[in-house]
N, C-alpha and C positions, 0 to 999 in steps of 0.2 A: 713927652707924655707917656704915662704907663697905663695900659689897658688892663682892667681886672675883669675876669669872667667868673660868673657863678650861676648855677642852675636856678631857674625861677622858683622852684619849690623851696629853696633855701632862704627866702627873703627875710625871714624873721630869726634866723639862726646866728650863732656866734660869728661864723665867717662873714656873713653879710653885714653884720653890725661893724665888724672890724674894718672891712674894705670900704664901707660907706663912710666910716670915720676918717679913713685915709683920704677921702675926697676933699676934706677940709684943707688938706695941704695944697690943693689945686694942681697936684702933680699926678693924681690918680683919677681915672674915669672908670666907673663900674658899669658893666654890661651884663644883663641877664639873658641866658640862652635856654632854648627848649631842647636842643639836640646837640650832641657832641660835634656834629659836622659843622656847626656854625663857627667853630673855633679856627676856621681857615683864615680868619681876619688877623691872625697873629702877626703877620708880616707888616701890617700897617702901623704898628706901634714900635716905640723904641725898646720897651720891655713889656712883659706880660706876666700878670699874677693870675693863677688859676686856683679856685677853691671849690670844695664840695663835690669833687669827683670821686666816685666809688672806686675801690681797688681794681675791679675788673676793667674799668675804662682808663684808669690813671696811666697804665702802661702804654697806651696809645698816644699820650700827650708827651711827645718827645721833640724838643726844640731848644736851641741854644739861647733863646730869649726868655724862656719860661722860668718863673719862680713859683713854687707851690706855696699856698697859704694854709697853715695848720694852726688852729686857734685853741685846741683842747689842752688844758693842763695835763701833766702826766697822770695824775690821779684820776681825772675824769676819763682819760683814754683807757686806763686800766680797768675801770669799773663800769664802763659804758655798756657792757653786754655780759651775759652769762657765758658766752663763748670765749674761748681763748685761742689765738689772740683776738681781741675785740676788733670790730671793723676799724676803729680809729687807730689802734696799734698796727693793724695790717697796713693801713695807708701810710703811717709813719715809717714803717720798715721799707715799704716800696719807694718812698721818697728818698730815704737814705741810699738805697741801691741805685736809683736813677741819678742821684747827685754824684755818687762815687764813680759811676760809669761815664760821667760827663754828658748825660743825655738831657739834663736840665741844669739851669744855672745854680739854683739854691732853693732853700725853703725859708719862708718868712713866717715868724711866729709872734704871738702877743704875750707869750709867757717867757719870762727871763730864765726860769729854771730849764725849760725845754731848749732854749737857745744855748745855754751854757752846756747842757748835757750832750747836745748833738752838733754843736758848732754851726748853728743856723743864724740867720739874720733876725735880730730882735728889733721890732718896732713897737713903740708904746701904744697902749689902748687909747683911742680917741673917740669921744662920743659925738655923733652927728648932730645931736640936739644942742645948739649953741645958746648963748645968753638970751637971745630974743625969744627962744622957744620955751624957756623954763616957766612952768606954771607953779609958783610957790603959793601954798595956802596952809593955814592953820586949821581949816575945817577938815579934820582928819577922821577917817573911818577905815574899817577893814584892815587886813594884813596881807602882805605879799609873800609868796613862796619863791625863793630864789633857787633855781634849779628846776626849770619847768618841764624837763623831760622825765617824768616821774615813773620810771620803770621800777619793777618790784625789787630789784637787787640793790637799789640805792637806799641810803639811810633816811628815807622820807618820813617814816613813822614817828621819829622823835620830834621832828619839826611840827608835824600835824598834831601830835599829842600836846605839845607845848602851846600851840595856838588854841587848841580846844580848851585848855585850862583858862586862857585869857577871856575868850568870848566865843562860845561854840557856834553861833549862828552867823558870824561874819564871813562874807565870801573871801575867796582867795583868787589870785590871777592864774589862769592856765593859758598856755600859748595856743596857737592855731592847730597844733598837732597833739592835742591832749591824748594820753594813752588810755587803753581800755581797762587796764588792771585797776588803777587808782580812781578812775572816774566813779565807779560804783562805791568804792570804799569811802569817798568823801561824804556821800549821802548816808550810807548805812552805819558807818562807825563814827566819823568825826563831825557829822552834821553840817559840813561846810557846803556852801553853794559855789561851785567853780564858775568863774567868769570867762567866757570864751571871747578872745580878742582877735579881730581879723586884720588889724594893721598896726604898724608901729605907732601911729598917732593915737589910736585908741589905747594902746598899751601905755604910752607915756602919760596921757591924760589921766588914766586910771591910777597909776602908781603915785602920781603927784598928790593924790588925796589920801594915801595910806598912812596909818599911824606908824607902822613898822614894816620892815622887810626882814625875812628870816633866811639865813644862810648858815647852816650849822653842820657842815660836812667836814670830815677829817681831811679830805684830799681834793675836793672839787671847789674851785674858787668862784666860778661864774662871775668873774670880776667885772665884766661889762654890765651885768644887771645891778650889782652892788653900786657901781659908779653912777649908773643912771638914777638910782635912788638918791645918791648924794647930790646930784644936780637938782633934784626936786626938794632937797632939804629933808628927806625922810631917813631917819636912823636905821641902820641895819644891825640886827642881832646876828653876829657871825662867829666864826671860829678863827683860830690862829692862821688858817690858810690865807685870810685877808690881812697879810702882814703889812700892807700899805695903808690900812684903814686908820684914819687920824684919831679916833676915840676908842681907847682900850676899854672904857667902861661898857662898851657894847659887845665885847668879845667874850665868848663862852670858852672856858678852859677845857671842859669835857663835853664834846658834842653828843656823847652817848647818854648823858644825864638829862632826862626830860625836865626834872625839877629845876636843875640849874639853868636851863634855857628859859624856862618860865620865870624864874626869879630875876634873871638879868633883864628880861623884857618888862616885868611888872615894876621893878625898881625905877626903870627909866620912865615908864608911863606915869607912875605916882609922883615923881619929882618934876612937876610941870615947869618950874623955872629952868631946871637943867635941860629938860627936853626941848624947850623953846630955844635955849642958847645953842644947843647942838644943831637943831634944825636950821637956824639962820646961818651959823658958821659953816655947816656942811655945804650949803649951796654956794657960798662965797669961795670956800676952799676948792670945790670941784671945778668951778669956772676957771680959777687961776691954774689949777692943775691941768685942765684941758688945754688951755692956751700954751702952757709950757710943753705939753706933749706934742702939740702941733709943730711948734718950733723945732723940737728934737727930731720929730719924724722927717720934717723937711730936710734937715741937715743929713740925717742918715740915708734918706733916699738919694740925695745928691751924691753922697760919698760912696755908697755901697751898691746902688742899683743903676742909676742913670749914668 
């Protein structure tokens, strides 16, 4: 059995989603902690995965059973702060140093490009919402904004502008940690009503009723959110970063072009037959993809961690 530890305040973040997905392998058990001192339970597990630790605390997590979990794509890590290095890149560099010094076993990532670049262990993304939890509906409303940590330096304006062209008064989804900068911008500029969601269940029930999700960044994949939309049968208007996405008709070639984002979305909405076909096929595809990911993760965990 592998124990995975993550701070309680990270419950809705990418690391939490990734580790909770790995629980479907039945080889990983996730624990949430309030204080770093609670990690003394490391010795009770065969192996330990730790996520969500800040750089100043990461250096104290030194143990030959420890694998660190890093779920940010390289582009997201680069762009996640106006500071350089960003907190994510700082963590990544510290993990590399700890690994090179033999103070931790390895780093586990959900991005193949990160695994390839830094010789880390790649495990596929698995969604914890399995077949029985999928709420598929054609009663669609609203739009979803993929990339819910909406800080000023991210290319959020293009997505918001494109959604505004479609229907200005539709709400968008905001996570439990909505930022101060864009919160006022939604009301003042784009006329959107943000929806504050307090749990993963609320989040999943909400996105299952959306017409579209929007993910139009050059470098940030937020693949777990796009995949959760797929399980709900909701098409995602995305960029080439979503290279795994099965429908290229939903991909925007130039994420900086607001009109192109709008046109791709509008064409999909207007073609009701094609929209319905994609919606149904996406849900089926995602369930099969999820099942294959679980099988793959089980094999890799046995071969490379346990």
